[in-house]
C-alpha positions, -999 to 999 in steps of 0.1 A, spaced: -460 246 -642 -450 219 -666 -420 205 -684 -414 197 -720 -404 161 -719 -422 133 -701 -413 135 -664 -428 134 -630 -449 163 -617 -427 166 -586 -413 198 -600 -448 214 -602 -456 203 -566 -424 218 -553 -429 251 -571 -465 256 -564 -462 244 -528 -434 269 -523 -456 297 -538 -485 288 -516 -464 287 -484 -448 320 -493 -482 336 -497 -497 323 -465 -467 334 -444 -453 365 -460 -466 401 -459 -483 408 -492 -512 428 -507 -539 403 -498 -560 431 -483 -557 454 -513 -587 461 -533 -586 440 -565 -588 457 -599 -622 455 -614 -608 451 -649 -630 428 -669 -618 401 -693 -618 416 -727 -610 410 -763 -575 419 -773 -570 456 -776 -542 473 -795 -517 490 -771 -505 524 -783 -470 515 -774 -467 477 -779 -484 444 -787 -522 439 -783 -532 433 -746 -552 403 -736 -567 408 -701 -571 376 -681 -590 379 -648 -583 352 -622 -607 344 -594 -608 315 -569 -608 292 -590 -614 303 -626 -600 324 -654 -621 348 -675 -608 358 -708 -614 358 -746 -620 325 -764 -601 337 -795 -572 360 -802 -552 368 -833 -517 353 -838 -486 374 -831 -469 391 -803 -493 395 -774 -492 409 -739 -510 387 -713 -522 409 -684 -532 388 -654 -555 406 -630 -557 386 -598 -592 392 -582 -589 361 -560 -578 358 -524 -547 337 -531 -518 336 -555 -525 328 -592 -504 325 -623 -513 320 -660 -492 293 -676 -496 293 -714 -497 259 -730 -499 252 -767 -517 220 -777 -512 199 -807 -540 197 -833 -569 176 -820 -561 182 -784 -581 204 -760 -577 222 -727 -600 196 -712 -576 169 -725 -547 186 -708 -566 191 -675 -576 154 -675 -540 143 -681 -529 165 -652 -557 153 -628 -550 117 -637 -513 121 -629 -521 139 -596 -528 112 -570 -541 115 -535 -507 122 -520 -494 144 -549 -480 139 -584 -474 102 -589 -468 93 -625 -466 106 -660 -455 140 -672 -465 167 -695 -479 151 -726 -457 153 -757 -485 172 -774 -482 202 -750 -456 230 -752 -448 254 -724 -447 290 -736 -444 311 -705 -471 335 -692 -474 358 -661 -457 343 -630 -475 341 -596 -493 373 -589 -504 385 -554 -541 391 -547 -552 425 -559 -522 428 -582 -515 426 -619 -487 407 -637 -477 409 -674 -458 387 -697 -454 389 -735 -454 358 -758 -454 353 -795 -482 329 -804 -488 309 -836 -522 297 -847 -536 267 -828 -553 255 -797 -541 268 -763 -548 266 -726 -541 289 -697 -537 269 -664 -530 277 -628 -517 247 -608 -507 265 -576 -515 241 -548 -538 250 -520 -531 242 -483 -553 211 -487 -529 198 -514 -553 204 -543 -539 222 -574 -560 250 -588 -563 233 -621 -580 204 -604 -606 229 -591 -613 239 -627 -587 267 -631 -581 262 -668 -591 284 -697 -593 273 -734 -586 297 -762 -577 296 -798 -552 316 -817 -563 324 -853 -543 337 -883 -542 375 -885 -538 396 -916 -524 424 -896 -486 426 -891 -474 414 -858 -463 441 -834 -426 445 -831 -409 431 -800 -404 456 -772 -369 470 -765 -356 452 -735 -340 472 -707 -324 439 -694 -319 405 -710 -319 375 -687 -303 344 -703 -314 310 -688 -289 282 -689 -288 248 -674 -286 259 -645 -278 296 -641 -290 331 -649 -270 357 -668 -280 393 -669 -271 418 -696 -273 447 -671 -284 453 -635 -321 455 -627 -331 489 -615 -359 503 -593 -389 513 -613 -407 497 -642 -387 480 -669 -391 455 -697 -372 423 -693 -365 398 -721 -360 362 -710 -340 338 -734 -340 301 -725 -308 288 -741 -308 256 -721 -321 222 -730 -343 221 -699 -376 239 -693 -371 269 -669 -391 295 -650 -379 330 -642 -394 343 -609 -382 375 -590 -389 375 -553 -381 404 -530 -360 392 -500 -369 401 -464 -344 424 -447 -312 406 -439 -321 375 -459 -303 360 -489 -311 339 -519 -294 310 -502 -318 314 -472 -346 311 -497 -331 280 -513 -328 263 -479 -364 274 -469 -378 261 -502 -364 226 -494 -382 223 -461 -410 250 -461 -403 253 -424 -412 286 -407 -419 319 -425 -403 324 -459 -374 349 -463 -393 368 -489 -420 395 -489 -433 400 -524 -432 390 -561 -413 411 -586 -428 394 -617 -415 368 -640 -422 343 -667 -438 309 -661 -423 276 -675 -408 281 -710 -392 254 -732 -357 256 -743 -349 277 -774 -378 301 -767 -380 336 -754 -405 359 -738 -408 392 -720 -422 404 -687 -427 438 -670 -408 442 -637 -420 468 -612 -394 469 -585 -386 489 -554 -350 492 -540 -338 462 -521 -324 426 -524 -341 401 -547 -338 364 -555 -340 353 -591 -351 316 -590 -362 288 -612 -389 264 -599 -386 238 -627 -369 204 -625 -346 183 -646 -356 152 -665 -351 131 -634 -374 152 -613 -346 170 -594 -356 207 -587 -334 232 -604 -335 254 -573 -327 230 -545 -307 204 -564 -289 225 -590 -287 258 -572 -305 277 -600 -308 311 -583 -291 344 -582 -293 373 -557 -297 408 -571 -294 442 -555 -319 466 -570 -311 503 -565 
């Protein structure tokens, strides 16, 4: 989780620590048998963009080193024993995934993020949000030719982000002579603003395609969390500020990792009836978290 302009990494620490605490305390699918899908070259979907399968383990990604440009579905298969996500980062010419990882590690001190921010030569383009062990998450992004990295910077209980344990995967996007797949038809459009969510229609139970438009100037995340019975989005906001006691959520409903302003992406939501919180784990240019300081959340009833 990163941000477009130079800023502290406090936002990343808040978000990934919240993710980790939620996983450790909440019921989830940790005991489920993980899919044995192997990392593969992109394959053409019969009903959409080519699918790139990324397999996450503790603590590494497996996936193709090169993919064609255009609209692409990133399918994150979590074969690990903890939460993982797959943030897509585009790197300027001459920069590598190793350069980005080094910049992150250098900024992450013994007591947490201390200085610096995302380098000006790195762009945030979304990617599958935090996915439970044994589960699969999907997000669609339109990628131009260039050098890229997939990172997971969720923080372990020992305070070490996964990227510092080597969870970064370099890949290159190359020009393609084939026409890019058309964008999917969205069942719901979520519009991100500074600092609110607007929905074109209610989210429903079942599988649906969600388009996320970031119309704000800030970088934002879009994460759906199922609320525990009787709990509210405000309960989650208060819990995220302290991480005291069990979280008021029970599962992830999907989402898109950090994405810069002016960009859009898609994700697949697989929801069961209940109450959900739509939250942003990014921060503003001063390091103030969008969730706790700006109230960037919305409670949704899924029927």
